[in-house]
N, C-alpha and C positions, 0 to 999 in steps of 0.2 A: 503493500499500499504506500501511496505517496503522502506525505504530510499534507495538510491544509490547516488553515487558521480561520478563526471566528471572531470579529471585533463587534463588541455589544456597547452600544452608546447607554451612558449610565446617567446622563444629565437631560436629556431633552423631556421628559416626562414633566419637569418641573414647571412648564407652561401650561397655562389652562386651568379654569376653574376647578377646583375639588381635586385637583391631582397632587399627590403625595411625594413624587419626585423618587418614588421607590420601584418603579418598573423595571428600570434596568438592572438594578441590583437582584431582582425576582427572576428576571429573565434569565440572566446570568446564571444563577442558582439553578434553575430548571434545565437548563441546556448542560451545565456541568454533569448534574443527576442522570440526564438522559444520555451522555456522552459514556459515561461511566458505565452504566448499565450494558453497555453495546461494547465495552473494553475499548473505548476509541480515546480515552483521555490522553494516550501518549500520541495518538496520529493526528486529532484536532487540537491545536492550540487554542484555548479560549483568551481574549484577552479583554477586560473592560477599559473602554476609552471614553474620554470626554465629550466627545462630539462626532457624529457621523453628517452632520447637515440635512437632518430630516426632522428637526426639532418640532415642526407643528404636526407631524403625523408620528407621535410617539411608538416606540417598540421598535427602534433600527438597530439592523446588525448588518454586517458586511462578511461574505465568505468567500475566501480565496486559498490561491496555493499557487506555489513557484510556477511560472509558465501557464498559468490558468485565468481564465476570464474571473474578473471579482463580480460578484452580484451583491447588491445592496437592497434589503427588504426593509419595508416599514409597516407600520400598524401590527405588530406583533403581540402576543401575551404568552403567559406561562403556558397555554394551552396548546402553544405552538412549538415547544421544546422538542418533542418526539419527532416532529416533522424535519426540523433543523437538524437533529441528529440522523435521521435518513439521508438527507441531502449531504451533510459532510461525509457521509460513508460512501455516498455515490462520487462526491468529490475526491477522496482518497484513492478511490479506484480508478478514477478516470487519467488521462495524461494529455498534457496540453490544451489545445483547444477545445477537444472534446467537452469539457467541461460547461461550456457555453451551451451545447443541446442537450445536458443531462435532464431527463424528466423530472420536473417539479413534483414534490407529494403535494395532492390535493388540497392540502390544507394552506399551502403557500400560493396558490392561485390568485391571480391580480394583486399580490402584494409586492411585486417586483420593482424597486423604486428607479434601479439603475444598473446597466452593466457596464464594467469597465475592462477592456482589453488592455493590458501592459505587454507590450513588446519591447523587446531591448533593443535600442538604437546602437549599431555597430560603430558608429563614428559620426563626428559632426557633418562630414561631408555628404554621408549617404542620407542624413534627416533633412538635409536641404536640396536634396535631389541632384547633386553634382555628381 
């Protein structure tokens, strides 16, 4: 299996009426438990981060890996932890660009906020078309 990572925003839930700011921490704990239940805690590195630029749609995570497309999701809750663990497992089993085409668990349908494709640039000349 290839290593992948999951970044979880722990600050976006502070916006809006009646929000406690605890969603990110709760989501991180739920995803950690789901990964551990599958034995993926050494394959999928989980990081708590201060922002993923999705503040107005709380429950943001980004999932990626070396050479793979990065997917950012929003509007997630603790009930989505198993779906995230499923997707992390699929990511870890994929290679390169294949991660862009991995089937999403149904629970995540309609919650992709962005796809980011990070390709290494060989040198400055090739990045400017020279």
